[in-house]
LOLUM-778838 format. One line per field, with one value per residue (C-alpha): residue number from 1; x, y, z. Coordinates in Angstrom, 1 decimal, padded with zeros to 4 digits, always signed. Layout:
BEGIN
k c(NUM;...)
x c(X;...)
y c(Y;...)
z c(Z;...)
This chain:
BEGIN
k c(1;2;3;4;5;6;7;8;9;10;11;12;13;14;15;16;17;18;19;20;21;22;23;24;25;26;27;28;29;30;31;32;33;34;35;36;37;38;39;40;41;42;43;44;45;46;47;48;49;50;51;52;53;54;55;56;57;58;59;60;61;62;63;64;65;66;67;68;69;70;71;72;73;74;75;76;77;78;79;80;81;82;83;84;85;86;87;88;89;90;91;92;93;94;95;96;97;98;99;100;101;102;103;104;105;106;107;108;109;110;111;112;113;114;115;116;117;118;119;120;121;122;123;124;125;126;127;128;129;130;131;132;133;134;135;136;137;138;139;140;141;142;143;144;145;146;147;148;149;150;151;152;153;154;155;156;157;158;159;160;161;162;163;164;165;166;167;168;169;170;171;172;173;174;175;176;177;178;179;180;181;182;183;184;185;186;187;188;189;190;191;192;193;194;195;196;197;198;199;200;201;202;203;204;205;206;207;208;209;210;211;212;213;214;215;216;217;218;219;220;221;222;223;224;225;226;227;228;229;230;231;232;233;234;235;236;237;238;239;240;241;242;243;244;245;246;247;248;249;250;251;252;253;254;255;256;257;258;259;260;261;262;263;264;265;266;267;268;269;270;271;272;273;274;275;276;277;278;279;280;281;282;283;284;285;286;287;288;289;290;291;292;293;294;295;296;297;298;299;300;301;302;303;304;305;306;307;308;309;310;311;312;313;314;315;316;317;318;319;320;321;322;323;324;325;326;327;328;329;330;331;332;333;334;335;336;337;338;339;340;341;342;343;344;345;346;347;348;349;350;351;352;353;354;355;356;357;358;359;360;361;362;363;364;365;366;367;368;369;370;371;372;373;374;375;376;377;378;379;380;381;382;383;384;385;386;387;388;389;390;391;392;393;394;395;396;397;398;399;400;401;402;403;404;405;406;407;408;409;410;411;412;413;414;415;416;417;418;419;420;421;422;423;424;425;426;427;428;429)
x c(+014.8;+012.2;+009.5;+006.4;+003.5;+000.4;-001.6;+001.0;+003.5;+006.3;+009.5;+010.7;+014.5;+017.1;+015.6;+012.7;+011.3;+012.0;+009.7;+011.2;+009.2;+010.3;+011.5;+013.9;+015.5;+018.5;+019.8;+019.6;+021.7;+024.5;+024.6;+026.5;+025.2;+021.7;+022.6;+021.1;+017.3;+015.1;+011.4;+009.3;+007.4;+010.6;+010.0;+007.8;+005.5;+004.7;+002.5;+001.4;-001.4;+001.1;+003.0;-000.1;-001.0;+002.5;+002.5;-000.8;+000.7;+003.8;+001.8;-000.1;+003.2;+004.7;+001.7;+000.5;+003.3;+006.9;+006.5;+005.8;+008.1;+010.8;+008.1;+006.6;+010.0;+010.8;+007.4;+008.0;+004.4;+002.4;-001.3;-002.3;-006.0;-005.3;-002.7;-004.7;-007.8;-006.0;-004.6;-008.0;-009.8;-007.3;-007.7;-004.2;-005.2;-007.2;-005.4;-006.0;-009.1;-012.6;-014.5;-017.6;-015.7;-014.1;-011.0;-009.7;-009.7;-006.3;-003.7;-000.7;+001.7;-000.2;+000.1;+003.9;+004.1;+002.4;+004.6;+007.7;+006.4;+005.8;+009.6;+009.4;+008.4;+011.6;+011.5;+010.9;+008.3;+005.3;+005.6;+005.9;+002.6;+000.8;+002.1;+000.6;-002.8;-002.8;-000.7;-000.5;-003.7;-006.2;-005.2;-006.6;-009.8;-010.1;-009.6;-011.4;-013.6;-017.4;-019.2;-020.3;-016.7;-015.5;-018.2;-017.4;-013.6;-012.3;-014.3;-013.5;-009.8;-009.7;-011.5;-009.0;-011.7;-010.0;-006.5;-005.7;-002.9;-001.6;-001.2;+001.1;+004.5;+004.7;+007.4;+008.5;+007.5;+008.6;+009.8;+008.5;+004.8;+003.7;+005.0;+002.5;+000.8;-002.2;-005.5;-009.0;-011.3;-015.1;-017.2;-019.6;-022.4;-020.2;-021.2;-018.1;-014.4;-012.4;-009.0;-006.0;-002.4;-000.2;+001.2;+004.6;+006.0;+002.5;+002.9;+000.2;-001.0;-001.5;-003.8;-005.4;-009.2;-009.0;-006.5;-006.1;-005.1;-003.6;-004.5;-004.7;-008.4;-007.9;-005.2;-003.2;-001.0;+000.5;+000.1;-003.6;-004.9;-004.8;-007.3;-007.2;-009.7;-010.9;-010.7;-012.0;-009.3;-011.9;-013.1;-012.9;-009.7;-007.5;-004.7;-001.5;+001.2;+003.9;+005.2;+008.5;+011.5;+013.2;+016.6;+014.8;+011.4;+010.8;+007.5;+005.7;+004.3;+005.2;+003.6;+003.2;-000.5;-002.2;-005.5;-007.3;-010.6;-011.4;-014.7;-015.4;-018.1;-017.1;-018.3;-015.2;-013.0;-011.7;-012.5;-012.3;-011.4;-008.0;-006.7;-005.1;-001.5;-002.0;-003.7;-000.8;+001.8;-000.1;+000.1;+003.8;+004.7;+003.0;+004.1;+007.8;+007.5;+006.1;+008.8;+011.4;+009.7;+009.8;+013.6;+014.2;+013.6;+015.3;+018.5;+018.4;+017.9;+020.9;+023.1;+022.0;+022.3;+025.8;+026.9;+025.8;+027.3;+030.7;+030.9;+030.6;+032.6;+036.3;+039.2;+043.0;+042.5;+039.8;+036.2;+035.5;+033.8;+037.1;+038.6;+038.5;+037.2;+034.3;+033.1;+033.8;+031.8;+028.9;+029.1;+029.1;+026.1;+024.2;+025.0;+023.7;+020.6;+019.8;+020.3;+017.9;+015.4;+015.6;+015.0;+012.1;+010.5;+011.0;+009.3;+006.3;+005.9;+005.9;+003.5;+001.0;+001.1;+000.1;+003.4;+004.5;+007.3;+008.1;+011.8;+012.3;+010.3;+012.5;+015.7;+014.6;+013.7;+017.0;+019.0;+017.0;+017.6;+021.3;+021.8;+019.9;+022.4;+025.5;+024.6;+023.5;+026.6;+029.0;+027.6;+027.2;+031.0;+031.4;+029.3;+031.9;+030.6;+027.4;+026.5;+026.4;+023.8;+020.1;+020.2;+020.6;+018.6;+021.4;+021.6;+017.8;+018.0;+021.0;+018.7;+015.5;+016.9;+018.3;+014.8;+014.2;+016.6;+014.6;+011.0;+008.6;+010.8;+014.4;+017.3;+017.8;+014.2;+014.6;+017.7;+015.9;+013.1;+015.7;+017.5;+014.2;+013.5;+017.1;+016.7;+019.6;+017.7;+018.2;+015.0;+013.6;+015.8)
y c(+029.6;+032.4;+031.2;+030.3;+028.2;+029.9;+026.6;+024.3;+026.8;+024.8;+026.1;+025.3;+024.8;+023.9;+020.9;+021.6;+018.4;+018.9;+020.6;+021.0;+021.8;+025.0;+023.3;+021.2;+024.0;+024.1;+021.0;+022.9;+025.7;+023.2;+021.8;+024.1;+022.4;+023.6;+027.3;+028.1;+027.9;+026.7;+026.7;+023.9;+026.6;+027.7;+024.7;+025.6;+022.6;+023.2;+025.9;+026.8;+024.3;+021.5;+022.7;+022.8;+019.2;+018.0;+019.8;+018.1;+014.7;+015.3;+016.0;+012.7;+010.8;+012.3;+011.5;+008.1;+006.4;+007.4;+006.8;+003.1;+002.4;+000.6;-001.6;-002.5;-003.2;-005.6;-007.3;-007.4;-006.1;-003.0;-002.5;-001.6;-001.2;+001.2;+003.3;+003.4;+004.5;+007.5;+008.3;+007.8;+010.0;+012.8;+012.2;+010.9;+007.6;+009.3;+012.5;+012.2;+010.0;+011.3;+013.1;+011.0;+008.1;+010.0;+011.3;+014.9;+015.1;+016.9;+016.5;+014.2;+016.8;+016.6;+012.8;+013.2;+015.7;+013.3;+010.5;+012.6;+013.5;+009.8;+009.6;+011.4;+008.0;+006.5;+003.2;+002.1;-000.6;+001.6;+004.1;+001.2;-000.4;+003.0;+003.3;+000.0;+001.1;+004.5;+004.2;+000.5;-001.5;+001.3;+003.4;+001.0;+000.6;+004.3;+004.8;+001.8;+000.1;+000.2;+002.3;-000.8;-002.0;+001.5;+001.7;-001.9;-001.7;+001.8;+003.9;+001.9;+001.8;+005.6;+005.8;+003.4;+001.0;-001.8;-002.8;-003.5;-005.5;-006.1;-009.5;-009.3;-011.0;-014.8;-017.3;-017.5;-014.0;-010.8;-008.1;-010.2;-009.4;-011.0;-014.3;-014.8;-018.2;-017.6;-018.2;-016.9;-019.0;-018.7;-021.0;-023.5;-020.9;-018.1;-015.8;-016.3;-016.7;-019.6;-018.5;-020.9;-020.1;-018.1;-014.7;-013.7;-010.7;-009.6;-006.5;-006.4;-009.8;-011.2;-008.2;-007.3;-007.4;-007.5;-007.9;-006.3;-009.4;-009.9;-013.2;-014.8;-014.9;-016.5;-018.1;-016.2;-013.2;-012.7;-009.0;-009.2;-012.2;-010.8;-009.0;-007.2;-008.6;-007.5;-010.5;-010.5;-012.1;-014.0;-015.9;-019.6;-021.0;-018.0;-018.8;-017.3;-019.9;-018.4;-015.1;-014.2;-013.3;-010.4;-008.5;-005.3;-003.6;-005.5;-003.8;-004.7;-008.2;-009.8;-013.1;-015.7;-016.3;-019.4;-019.5;-022.8;-022.8;-019.3;-018.2;-014.5;-012.8;-012.0;-008.4;-008.1;-007.6;-004.1;-002.4;-004.5;-008.2;-008.8;-005.3;-006.0;-006.0;-002.6;-001.2;-002.4;-000.8;+002.5;+002.9;+002.2;+005.8;+007.1;+004.1;+004.8;+008.5;+007.8;+005.3;+007.9;+010.5;+008.1;+008.1;+011.8;+012.5;+009.4;+010.1;+013.8;+012.6;+010.3;+013.1;+015.4;+012.7;+011.7;+015.3;+015.6;+012.3;+012.9;+016.4;+015.2;+012.0;+012.5;+010.4;+011.1;+014.6;+015.9;+015.3;+012.7;+015.4;+017.4;+014.6;+015.8;+012.4;+012.6;+016.2;+015.8;+012.5;+014.3;+017.1;+014.6;+012.8;+016.1;+017.0;+013.6;+013.9;+017.4;+016.2;+013.3;+015.7;+018.0;+015.2;+013.9;+017.4;+017.9;+014.5;+015.5;+018.8;+017.3;+014.5;+017.0;+018.9;+015.7;+014.5;+010.8;+010.7;+007.0;+007.5;+010.2;+008.2;+005.2;+007.3;+008.7;+005.4;+003.9;+006.8;+006.7;+003.0;+003.3;+006.4;+004.8;+001.9;+004.1;+006.8;+004.5;+002.3;+005.3;+007.1;+003.9;+003.6;+006.9;+005.6;+003.0;+000.1;+002.0;+001.8;-002.0;-001.9;-001.6;+001.4;+004.0;+004.7;+004.5;+000.7;+000.4;+002.5;+000.5;-002.6;-000.9;+001.2;-001.9;-002.9;-000.1;-001.4;-004.7;-003.9;-002.1;-002.9;-003.9;-001.6;-003.7;-003.2;+000.6;+000.4;-001.6;+001.0;+003.8;+001.9;+001.4;+005.1;+005.9;+003.4;+001.2;-001.9;-004.8;-005.6;-002.1;+000.1)
z c(+014.5;+014.3;+011.9;+014.0;+012.7;+014.2;+014.4;+015.9;+017.5;+015.9;+014.2;+010.7;+010.7;+008.1;+006.3;+004.1;+005.4;+009.1;+011.6;+015.1;+018.3;+019.9;+023.0;+021.0;+019.0;+021.3;+019.4;+016.1;+017.5;+018.4;+015.0;+012.6;+009.5;+010.4;+010.7;+007.2;+007.3;+004.4;+004.5;+003.0;+001.1;-000.6;-002.9;-005.8;-005.4;-001.8;-000.1;+003.4;+003.1;+002.6;+005.7;+007.8;+006.7;+007.6;+011.0;+011.9;+010.9;+012.9;+016.0;+015.6;+015.1;+018.2;+020.3;+019.0;+017.2;+018.1;+021.8;+021.1;+018.2;+020.3;+021.9;+018.5;+016.9;+019.7;+019.3;+015.5;+015.0;+015.6;+016.2;+012.7;+013.4;+016.2;+014.3;+011.1;+012.9;+014.3;+010.8;+009.2;+011.6;+010.7;+006.9;+006.2;+004.6;+001.8;+000.9;-002.8;-002.6;-003.6;-000.8;-001.5;+000.0;+002.8;+001.1;+001.1;-002.7;-002.9;-005.7;-005.5;-004.2;-000.9;-000.8;-001.5;+001.4;+003.7;+002.6;+003.4;+006.8;+007.6;+007.6;+010.9;+012.3;+013.8;+012.0;+008.4;+009.1;+010.1;+007.2;+004.8;+006.2;+006.0;+002.4;+001.5;+002.9;+001.2;-001.9;-003.0;-002.1;-003.0;-006.0;-008.7;-006.7;-006.5;-010.2;-011.7;-009.0;-009.0;-006.6;-004.7;-004.3;-003.3;-000.5;+000.7;+000.6;-000.1;+002.2;+005.4;+004.3;+004.1;+007.5;+009.0;+010.0;+008.2;+007.2;+003.6;+002.0;-001.5;-003.1;-006.1;-005.4;-005.2;-004.4;-008.0;-009.2;-007.5;-009.8;-012.7;-012.2;-015.4;-014.1;-011.3;-011.1;-008.8;-010.7;-010.3;-012.5;-013.0;-010.9;-012.5;-012.3;-013.6;-010.7;-008.6;-008.9;-007.4;-006.3;-005.9;-005.3;-002.9;-002.2;-000.7;+001.2;+002.2;+004.4;+007.2;+006.0;+009.5;+010.5;+007.2;+006.6;+002.8;+000.0;-003.4;-005.2;-008.7;-010.3;-013.7;-014.6;-018.0;-020.3;-022.8;-023.0;-019.4;-019.8;-020.6;-018.7;-015.1;-012.9;-009.6;-007.2;-003.7;-001.4;+002.2;+004.3;+006.4;+003.3;+003.6;+002.2;+003.0;+005.4;+006.6;+005.8;+007.8;+009.3;+007.7;+009.9;+008.1;+008.2;+009.0;+009.1;+012.3;+013.4;+010.1;+010.1;+006.7;+005.8;+003.1;+002.2;+000.7;-001.2;-001.6;-003.5;-002.2;-003.6;-004.2;-006.2;-009.8;-009.1;-006.9;-010.0;-010.0;-013.4;-016.5;-016.4;-017.9;-017.2;-013.8;-015.1;-016.7;-013.6;-011.4;-013.7;-013.7;-010.0;-009.8;-010.6;-007.5;-005.4;-006.3;-005.7;-002.3;-001.6;-002.4;-000.2;+002.8;+002.7;+002.9;+006.6;+008.0;+006.0;+007.1;+010.7;+010.5;+009.2;+012.1;+014.7;+013.5;+013.6;+017.2;+018.2;+016.6;+017.8;+021.4;+021.2;+021.8;+020.5;+020.5;+021.9;+019.6;+018.6;+016.0;+013.9;+013.6;+011.5;+007.9;+006.6;+008.9;+008.2;+004.5;+004.4;+006.1;+003.6;+000.7;+002.2;+002.6;-001.0;-002.2;-000.2;-001.5;-005.1;-004.4;-002.9;-005.9;-008.4;-006.3;-006.1;-009.8;-010.4;-008.3;-010.0;-013.4;-012.4;-010.9;-014.2;-016.1;-017.3;-017.6;-015.1;-015.2;-016.1;-013.4;-010.8;-011.6;-011.3;-008.0;-006.5;-007.8;-006.2;-003.0;-002.5;-003.2;-001.1;+001.8;+001.8;+001.3;+003.8;+006.6;+006.2;+006.0;+009.0;+011.2;+011.0;+012.9;+015.8;+016.5;+018.8;+019.5;+015.9;+016.1;+018.9;+018.8;+021.1;+018.3;+015.2;+012.7;+013.2;+012.6;+009.5;+008.3;+008.3;+007.1;+004.3;+002.6;+001.5;-000.9;-003.5;-003.6;-002.9;-005.3;-008.2;-007.7;-008.7;-011.8;-012.8;-012.4;-014.6;-017.2;-017.3;-017.6;-020.4;-022.3;-022.1;-023.3;-026.2;-025.0;-023.8;-026.2;-028.0;-027.4;-029.6)
């Protein structure tokens, strides 16, 4: 390791997505797979500015997040307001958002770089919650909201002064967004909306200050009768029905929400009434690219940790790593991860250049979800009994990575999108 970053005095080693403090570089020298060095800026889509941004984020994570992850995982919640305020002060919650509302005004490649660096956090729950704040609850508001709504909800979300959540999925409608039942009907005066219904799988719902909620604002075509609405969570009639106990993502509070005659001003509709479904679909490209980015560092980290562990663990007179099936599996997983990384970077580059990357973003998310499951499962095996404990990260990632094939559009939805693009989906040929 010889490349020094002048601002952070950190070294860039092996993985394009990995920045390692100088004092920890001894670990890299022990791991043979890291003997070839790649710079982040070797990638055509990234520059020194991307690296500087990521280095700053890594410092923040190392100081304010990672030291507390085990504690927050055990508590099954993290202090979102405290963490988001730190991120907001540093500009990481509004990378692509307009400067007039506190954002940095950068292109999506910087947002993708930040999302990838969030994978340095040693659990999946907190990056997921940050992603909801920056990439799920606020994109439609940024693009289509009125100036008044942006100043009331977007600006404080970028600053980290409030916590945002997204209300789309329901008990009977997850991937089938058009099937939601929550309604927002005009009041008798026509000035307000009266919301009734419920939302499921609401990340940060127990701590959130406002929700970007999708509801049916009229009868008719399910693709043209919905609107996105900014709803303050302290409004009368908004309740947390229950906190959901999950397989993984422990540190993120996930709740079911109920809305009973909740009154909000009609002016809280984002953009045009009836366009909510289209707005939600538009932001799926960025959401899915960010979801893919979040997997890259955790999976790279599992490979490196497994190499180190199996090199040092002895059985039957040799290290576990010396068994061909082990080092061949690690090589296979590294190859799969690099293929995913290349597809992801290609997708970002095309998107920044104005291309519709819906098929590629769907492919990348599909492969990321599947690789997360396969890699974590395969490598956990080589940790033996230790892999079945909560003392090592591989078991945590084994739980956390499973969600990606379900959330944000299940694998089957991704396959349907790809089939539609290929002209093989029945009814769409």
